C-alpha positions as CSV (number, residue, x, y, z in Angstrom):
1,M,23.6,55.3,63.1
2,E,26.5,57.8,62.6
3,H,27.7,55.8,59.6
4,Q,24.2,55.9,58.1
5,H,24.0,59.7,58.5
6,A,27.5,60.1,56.9
7,R,26.4,57.9,54.0
8,Q,23.2,60.0,53.5
9,A,25.2,63.2,53.6
10,F,27.6,61.8,51.0
11,D,24.8,60.6,48.7
12,N,23.2,64.1,48.9
13,E,26.5,65.7,48.0
14,L,26.8,63.4,45.0
15,L,23.3,64.3,43.9
16,Q,24.1,68.0,44.2
17,L,27.2,67.5,42.2
18,E,25.2,65.9,39.4
19,H,22.6,68.7,39.5
20,D,25.2,71.4,39.3
21,L,26.9,69.6,36.5
22,L,23.7,69.7,34.5
23,D,23.2,73.3,35.3
24,M,26.7,74.1,34.0
25,G,25.9,72.0,30.8
26,S,22.7,73.9,30.3
27,R,24.5,77.2,30.5
28,A,27.2,76.1,28.0
29,E,24.6,75.0,25.6
30,A,22.8,78.3,25.9
31,M,26.1,80.0,25.1
32,V,26.4,77.9,21.9
33,A,22.9,78.8,20.9
34,R,23.6,82.5,21.5
35,A,26.9,82.3,19.6
36,T,25.0,80.7,16.7
37,E,22.5,83.5,16.6
38,A,25.3,86.1,16.7
39,L,27.1,84.4,13.8
40,V,24.0,84.1,11.6
41,R,23.0,87.7,12.3
42,L,26.5,89.1,12.7
43,D,25.3,90.8,15.9
44,E,28.0,92.3,18.1
45,T,25.6,92.7,21.0
46,L,24.9,89.0,21.1
47,V,28.7,88.4,20.9
48,R,29.2,90.4,24.0
49,E,26.5,88.4,25.8
50,V,28.3,85.2,25.0
51,F,31.5,86.7,26.4
52,S,29.8,87.7,29.6
53,Q,28.2,84.2,30.0
54,D,31.6,82.5,29.8
55,D,32.7,83.7,33.3
56,E,29.7,82.0,34.8
57,V,30.6,78.7,33.2
58,D,34.2,79.0,34.2
59,T,33.2,79.7,37.8
60,R,31.1,76.6,37.9
61,D,33.9,74.5,36.4
62,K,36.3,75.6,39.2
63,D,33.6,75.1,41.9
64,L,32.8,71.5,40.7
65,E,36.4,70.6,40.4
66,A,37.2,71.8,44.0
67,R,34.2,69.9,45.4
68,C,35.2,66.7,43.6
69,L,38.7,66.9,44.9
70,R,37.6,67.6,48.4
71,M,35.2,64.6,48.3
72,L,38.1,62.4,47.0
73,A,40.4,63.6,49.8
74,L,37.9,63.4,52.7
75,Q,35.7,60.4,51.8
76,S,38.2,58.1,49.9
77,P,35.3,56.8,47.8
78,T,35.6,53.4,46.0
79,G,33.7,51.5,43.3
80,P,30.7,53.3,41.7
81,D,31.0,56.3,44.0
82,L,34.6,56.9,42.7
83,R,33.4,56.5,39.1
84,V,30.7,59.1,39.6
85,I,33.1,61.7,41.0
86,G,35.7,60.9,38.4
87,T,33.1,61.2,35.7
88,V,32.0,64.6,37.0
89,L,35.6,65.8,37.0
90,K,36.1,64.7,33.4
91,V,32.7,65.9,32.1
92,T,33.1,69.4,33.6
93,T,36.3,69.8,31.5
94,D,34.4,69.0,28.3
95,I,31.5,71.3,29.3
96,E,33.9,74.1,30.0
97,R,35.6,73.6,26.6
98,V,32.2,73.7,24.9
99,G,31.7,77.1,26.6
100,D,35.1,78.2,25.3
101,L,34.2,77.1,21.8
102,A,31.1,79.2,22.0
103,V,33.4,82.2,22.8
104,D,35.6,81.2,19.9
105,I,32.6,81.2,17.5
106,A,31.6,84.6,18.9
107,R,35.1,85.9,18.2
108,C,34.9,84.6,14.6
109,T,31.7,86.6,14.3
110,L,33.5,89.8,15.1
111,K,36.2,89.0,12.6
112,I,33.7,88.3,9.8
113,E,31.6,91.4,10.6
114,R,34.7,93.6,10.5
115,E,35.7,92.1,7.1
116,L,32.2,92.9,5.8
117,G,31.7,89.2,5.2
118,E,28.6,87.0,5.0
119,T,27.7,83.9,7.0
120,K,24.4,82.8,5.3
121,I,26.2,81.1,2.4
122,V,26.2,77.9,4.5
123,D,23.6,76.4,6.9
124,I,25.1,77.4,10.3
125,P,21.9,76.7,12.2
126,K,21.9,73.1,11.0
127,I,25.3,72.1,12.2
128,S,24.8,74.0,15.4
129,L,21.5,72.2,16.1
130,V,23.0,68.8,15.5
131,A,26.0,69.5,17.7
132,R,23.9,70.9,20.5
133,H,21.5,67.9,20.2
134,M,24.4,65.5,20.7
135,F,25.7,67.5,23.6
136,R,22.3,67.5,25.3
137,K,21.9,63.8,24.6
138,A,25.3,63.0,26.1
139,L,24.2,64.8,29.3
140,E,20.9,62.9,29.3
141,A,22.8,59.7,29.0
142,F,24.7,60.7,32.2
143,V,21.4,61.5,34.1
144,K,19.7,58.3,33.0
145,R,22.8,56.0,32.9
146,D,21.6,55.0,29.5
147,L,24.0,53.1,27.2
148,S,21.6,53.4,24.2
149,L,21.9,57.2,24.3
150,V,25.7,56.8,24.5
151,R,25.6,54.8,21.3
152,E,23.4,57.3,19.6
153,V,25.8,60.1,20.4
154,V,28.7,58.2,19.0
155,R,26.7,57.4,15.8
156,D,25.6,61.0,15.4
157,D,29.2,62.1,15.3
158,D,29.5,60.6,11.8
159,D,26.6,62.8,10.6
160,V,28.3,65.9,12.0
161,D,31.6,65.0,10.4
162,A,29.8,64.6,7.0
163,L,28.0,67.9,7.5
164,Y,31.2,69.7,8.4
165,R,32.9,68.4,5.2
166,D,30.0,69.5,3.1
167,L,30.0,73.0,4.6
168,R,33.8,73.2,4.3
169,D,33.5,72.4,0.6
170,Q,30.8,75.1,0.2
171,I,33.0,77.7,1.8
172,H,36.0,76.7,-0.3
173,D,33.9,77.0,-3.4
174,N,32.8,80.5,-2.3
175,M,36.4,81.5,-1.8
176,R,37.2,80.5,-5.4
177,K,34.2,82.4,-6.7
178,H,34.8,85.5,-4.5
179,P,38.5,86.0,-3.8
180,D,37.7,89.3,-2.0
181,L,36.0,87.2,0.7
182,V,38.8,84.8,1.4
183,V,39.6,86.4,4.8
184,S,36.1,86.5,6.1
185,D,35.4,83.0,4.7
186,S,38.4,81.7,6.5
187,W,36.9,82.9,9.7
188,L,33.6,81.3,8.8
189,L,35.4,78.0,8.1
190,L,37.0,78.2,11.5
191,A,33.6,78.9,13.1
192,V,32.1,75.8,11.4
193,H,35.0,73.7,12.6
194,H,34.3,74.9,16.2
195,F,30.8,73.4,15.9
196,E,32.3,70.1,14.8
197,R,34.6,70.3,17.9
198,I,31.5,70.7,20.1
199,A,30.2,67.5,18.7
200,D,33.5,65.8,19.5
201,H,33.2,67.0,23.2
202,A,29.7,65.4,23.2
203,V,31.3,62.1,22.2
204,N,33.9,62.5,25.0
205,I,31.1,63.0,27.5
206,A,29.3,60.0,26.1
207,E,32.4,57.8,26.4
208,R,32.9,58.9,30.0
209,V,29.3,58.0,30.7
210,E,30.0,54.6,29.3
211,F,32.8,54.1,31.7
212,L,30.6,55.3,34.6
213,I,28.0,52.7,33.7
214,T,30.2,49.7,32.8
215,G,33.4,50.4,34.6
216,S,35.3,49.7,31.4
217,L,36.9,52.3,29.1
218,P,35.4,52.3,25.5
């Protein structure tokens, strides 16, 4: 009976880990959405909101890491349980990095605004939407333990890469036409690259979910 209670407590802790991981992911995605709006509107108030949200994501990252390490030390899990905890540890790192990239995008916004630049020369909302959709889908794959969603995320990465190259070419073309905007356009190019990196982290999460499901590295 004591073993049964201990097992139930462990299972409950695993469920809470997964719930809190998804909450952290939702907060990071909201940061990216807010950073996107800030970039499109060149809105410094929204930039500050992104900065303030980063502390919350970082706090959750540290909390989840500490809880995972404690469970590993005290419970010595094996098999599927070990894979769940290991996956949470890895995925929190990617989620935290997505939050950091949202901050980086917000910083680019400040640079562009101070250079009197423009961001509407390229479709920022489009690449943001695709990257966020991949991120959300990767977390959904984790919740559902769904390999088909994992495959979709990996396939979608090709679309983001193609879109990034297209936007990069548009920005380079604008630099040639408007040499006075080279500095601000360079910051815009960096911001676009950050969205592409968010998609890469979605792929990382998807690949970690594949390991969780199959026990084999992709």
